[in-house]
N, CA and C atoms as a LAMMPS dump frame, in Angstrom:
ITEM: TIMESTEP
0
ITEM: NUMBER OF ATOMS
177
ITEM: BOX BOUNDS ff ff ff
-5.0000000000000000e+02 5.0000000000000000e+02
-5.0000000000000000e+02 5.0000000000000000e+02
-5.0000000000000000e+02 5.0000000000000000e+02
ITEM: ATOMS id mol type element x y z
1 1 1 N 6.436 22.61 6.195
2 1 2 C 5.965 21.297 6.337
3 1 3 C 5.106 20.892 5.144
4 2 1 N 5.075 19.961 4.495
5 2 2 C 4.322 19.459 3.275
6 2 3 C 2.833 19.27 3.755
7 3 1 N 2.259 19.524 2.979
8 3 2 C 0.476 19.374 3.356
9 3 3 C 0.284 17.951 2.921
10 4 1 N -0.403 17.258 3.833
11 4 2 C -0.848 15.891 3.693
12 4 3 C -1.864 15.925 2.532
13 5 1 N -1.534 14.778 1.744
14 5 2 C -2.435 14.449 0.564
15 5 3 C -3.365 13.493 0.797
16 6 1 N -4.8 13.508 0.408
17 6 2 C -5.711 12.56 0.594
18 6 3 C -6.114 12.391 2.208
19 7 1 N -7.25 11.931 2.207
20 7 2 C -7.588 11.561 3.639
21 7 3 C -7.785 10.008 3.921
22 8 1 N -7.072 9.665 5.036
23 8 2 C -7.036 8.197 5.326
24 8 3 C -8.395 7.751 5.386
25 9 1 N -9.579 8.307 5.658
26 9 2 C -10.725 7.871 5.697
27 9 3 C -11.261 6.95 4.444
28 10 1 N -10.593 7.799 3.322
29 10 2 C -11.005 7.421 1.915
30 10 3 C -10.295 6.053 1.436
31 11 1 N -9.259 5.671 2.174
32 11 2 C -8.655 4.328 1.751
33 11 3 C -9.329 3.382 2.649
34 12 1 N -9.15 2.231 2.093
35 12 2 C -9.586 0.829 2.869
36 12 3 C -8.702 0.6 4.084
37 13 1 N -8.82 1.328 5.071
38 13 2 C -7.873 1.302 6.174
39 13 3 C -8.765 1.425 7.432
40 14 1 N -8.168 0.488 8.479
41 14 2 C -8.895 0.724 9.852
42 14 3 C -8.896 2.061 10.258
43 15 1 N -9.835 2.379 10.844
44 15 2 C -9.773 3.889 11.499
45 15 3 C -8.614 4.335 12.396
46 16 1 N -8.486 3.285 12.975
47 16 2 C -7.451 3.428 14.151
48 16 3 C -5.918 3.417 13.768
49 17 1 N -5.828 3.168 12.372
50 17 2 C -4.456 3.34 11.842
51 17 3 C -4.257 4.338 10.762
52 18 1 N -3.492 5.472 11.008
53 18 2 C -3.3 6.508 9.941
54 18 3 C -2.288 5.997 8.931
55 19 1 N -2.36 6.41 7.786
56 19 2 C -1.423 5.975 6.884
57 19 3 C -0.658 7.184 6.798
58 20 1 N 0.502 7.484 7.526
59 20 2 C 1.222 8.541 7.699
60 20 3 C 2.681 8.296 7.208
61 21 1 N 3.221 6.961 6.932
62 21 2 C 4.577 6.681 6.474
63 21 3 C 4.4 6.364 4.876
64 22 1 N 5.68 6.537 4.261
65 22 2 C 5.736 6.052 2.848
66 22 3 C 6.825 5.052 2.845
67 23 1 N 6.725 4.018 1.833
68 23 2 C 7.765 3.056 1.616
69 23 3 C 7.917 3.044 0.064
70 24 1 N 8.998 2.952 -0.432
71 24 2 C 9.497 2.942 -1.798
72 24 3 C 10.611 1.833 -2.016
73 25 1 N 10.471 1.086 -3.096
74 25 2 C 11.562 0.235 -3.502
75 25 3 C 11.454 -0.096 -5.045
76 26 1 N 12.408 -0.738 -5.389
77 26 2 C 12.688 -0.95 -6.943
78 26 3 C 11.897 -2.246 -7.448
79 27 1 N 11.371 -2.063 -8.645
80 27 2 C 10.564 -3.241 -9.229
81 27 3 C 11.03 -3.231 -10.664
82 28 1 N 10.6 -4.311 -11.312
83 28 2 C 10.928 -4.435 -12.781
84 28 3 C 9.707 -3.629 -13.324
85 29 1 N 10.125 -3.261 -14.69
86 29 2 C 9.22 -2.649 -15.491
87 29 3 C 7.606 -3.152 -15.603
88 30 1 N 7.954 -4.677 -15.827
89 30 2 C 6.675 -5.471 -15.936
90 30 3 C 5.9 -5.49 -14.608
91 31 1 N 6.679 -5.445 -13.56
92 31 2 C 5.912 -5.437 -12.086
93 31 3 C 5.215 -4.264 -12.023
94 32 1 N 5.856 -3.006 -12.334
95 32 2 C 5.178 -1.738 -12.23
96 32 3 C 3.955 -1.539 -13.001
97 33 1 N 4.043 -2.173 -14.305
98 33 2 C 2.936 -1.991 -15.279
99 33 3 C 1.722 -3.04 -14.735
100 34 1 N 2.037 -4.022 -14.252
101 34 2 C 0.945 -4.919 -13.604
102 34 3 C 0.457 -4.239 -12.28
103 35 1 N 1.222 -3.616 -11.646
104 35 2 C 0.53 -3.083 -10.431
105 35 3 C -0.406 -1.873 -10.962
106 36 1 N 0.218 -0.993 -11.591
107 36 2 C -0.512 0.153 -12.048
108 36 3 C -1.98 -0.206 -13.023
109 37 1 N -1.906 -1.499 -13.303
110 37 2 C -3.233 -1.883 -14.127
111 37 3 C -4.395 -2.374 -13.065
112 38 1 N -3.961 -2.301 -11.794
113 38 2 C -5.008 -2.821 -10.805
114 38 3 C -5.912 -1.465 -10.53
115 39 1 N -7.136 -2.06 -9.961
116 39 2 C -8.181 -0.791 -9.753
117 39 3 C -7.731 0.205 -8.916
118 40 1 N -7.072 -0.34 -7.66
119 40 2 C -6.543 0.729 -6.76
120 40 3 C -5.101 0.209 -6.336
121 41 1 N -4.128 0.66 -7.283
122 41 2 C -2.663 0.274 -6.961
123 41 3 C -2.078 0.539 -5.686
124 42 1 N -2.511 1.472 -5.051
125 42 2 C -1.78 1.712 -3.693
126 42 3 C -2.447 0.71 -2.61
127 43 1 N -3.588 0.483 -2.699
128 43 2 C -4.177 -0.423 -1.854
129 43 3 C -3.78 -1.84 -2.029
130 44 1 N -3.75 -2.235 -3.328
131 44 2 C -3.011 -3.433 -4.016
132 44 3 C -1.8 -3.653 -3.203
133 45 1 N -0.875 -2.937 -3.274
134 45 2 C 0.476 -3.044 -2.724
135 45 3 C 0.407 -3.021 -0.997
136 46 1 N -0.353 -2.27 -0.537
137 46 2 C -0.489 -2.448 0.884
138 46 3 C -1.079 -4 1.376
139 47 1 N -2.092 -4.377 0.445
140 47 2 C -2.583 -5.759 0.915
141 47 3 C -1.543 -6.748 0.521
142 48 1 N -0.848 -6.47 -0.56
143 48 2 C 0.529 -7.592 -0.704
144 48 3 C 1.383 -7.679 0.225
145 49 1 N 1.873 -6.399 0.825
146 49 2 C 2.771 -6.399 1.739
147 49 3 C 2.242 -6.947 3.132
148 50 1 N 1.045 -6.57 3.444
149 50 2 C 0.387 -7.158 4.633
150 50 3 C 0.423 -8.629 4.636
151 51 1 N -0.167 -9.252 3.423
152 51 2 C -0.217 -10.712 3.168
153 51 3 C 1.204 -11.218 3.454
154 52 1 N 2.155 -10.569 2.875
155 52 2 C 3.538 -11.281 3.156
156 52 3 C 3.938 -11.326 4.513
157 53 1 N 3.626 -10.208 5.303
158 53 2 C 4.169 -10.093 6.591
159 53 3 C 3.278 -11.104 7.462
160 54 1 N 2.02 -11.328 7.373
161 54 2 C 1.159 -12.16 7.913
162 54 3 C 1.709 -13.764 7.681
163 55 1 N 2.028 -13.985 6.363
164 55 2 C 2.627 -15.256 6.1
165 55 3 C 4.001 -15.59 6.925
166 56 1 N 4.675 -14.449 6.98
167 56 2 C 6.063 -14.733 7.61
168 56 3 C 5.8 -14.975 9.069
169 57 1 N 4.861 -14.399 9.618
170 57 2 C 4.615 -14.443 11.026
171 57 3 C 3.918 -16.012 11.285
172 58 1 N 3.316 -16.64 10.315
173 58 2 C 2.8 -17.94 10.529
174 58 3 C 1.367 -17.685 10.756
175 59 1 N 0.768 -16.655 10.459
176 59 2 C -0.675 -16.495 10.498
177 59 3 C -1.614 -17.303 9.497
């Protein structure tokens, strides 16, 4: 079994929700460069996905 990397408490994540799953998808080279230029690329992606999901639900 692979050893978990990082501590969820170090992420900007509510304590009740563990970051256990991974998601991957293809992007353009330009999109990847812009995301990598962010201060915290993983959190930036989580926030973007959550925002899109919230908008889709009508929040």
